[in-house]
N, C-alpha and C positions, 0 to 999 in steps of 0.2 A: 314646585308647582309643575304639573304637566298638563298640557292642554294647548289652547290657543287663545288669541286676543279677544275672539268672541266670548270666551268663557271668563277670562280674566277681567275684562273691562267693568262688568257689573259688580264683581267681587270688590274690586278697587273702590268703586263708587260707594259701596256699603261699608267701607272701612276707612273713614277718613283719618285715622291715626296710623295707617299702614306705613312702615318705613322700609320694609325689606321684602323682596320677592325672590325666591330661589328656584331656577329651573333644574329639574332633575336631568336634563339633557345638556349636552355641550353647546348646542346652539340656542340662541334666545330670540332669533328673528320672528318665530312664530308667536311670540308672546308680546312683540312691541305694539303698543297701542297708545292712543294720544293720552289716557290717563298716566301712563308711565313716562312717556316722552316729555310731557308738559310738567311734571311734578318732580322738582329737584330734591325733594325729601325721600324719594323712593329710591332704594338701591337694588339694582337688579343683578344677581350673580348667577353663575351656571356651574355645571358639573364636569367642566372641562378638566381632563387629566385624572378624573377618579379611576379610570380603569388603566392608567399608565403604571409603570414599574413602581412608582413611588404612591400609588393609589391609596395604600392603607394608611399611610401618613396624612395623606390629604383629607381622607374620611375622619381621622381623629381631630384634626384641626377643625374641620367643619362642624363635627359634633360639639366640640368645645365652644365655638363661637355661637352655635345655636343655643346651647345651655346658658351661656352668658347673656345672650340677647333675651331669652326667655325670662331670666332672673331680674332683668332690668326693666321690664314691662310691668 
């Protein structure tokens, strides 16, 4: 997810079964909204370390997790 809390809040409201939001940036402060902060079932992750020395390994893990999550939904 790339954007801000004003964009994210209505999306979360429209998706009551949402459990995971991933930020395509390292920081997540721009995404923190009441809908995330007050819902313990939503996990918020970020892209910290993607461009690090081991970034390619992190990308592989992220894509595998995404595939597993998609398969479980």
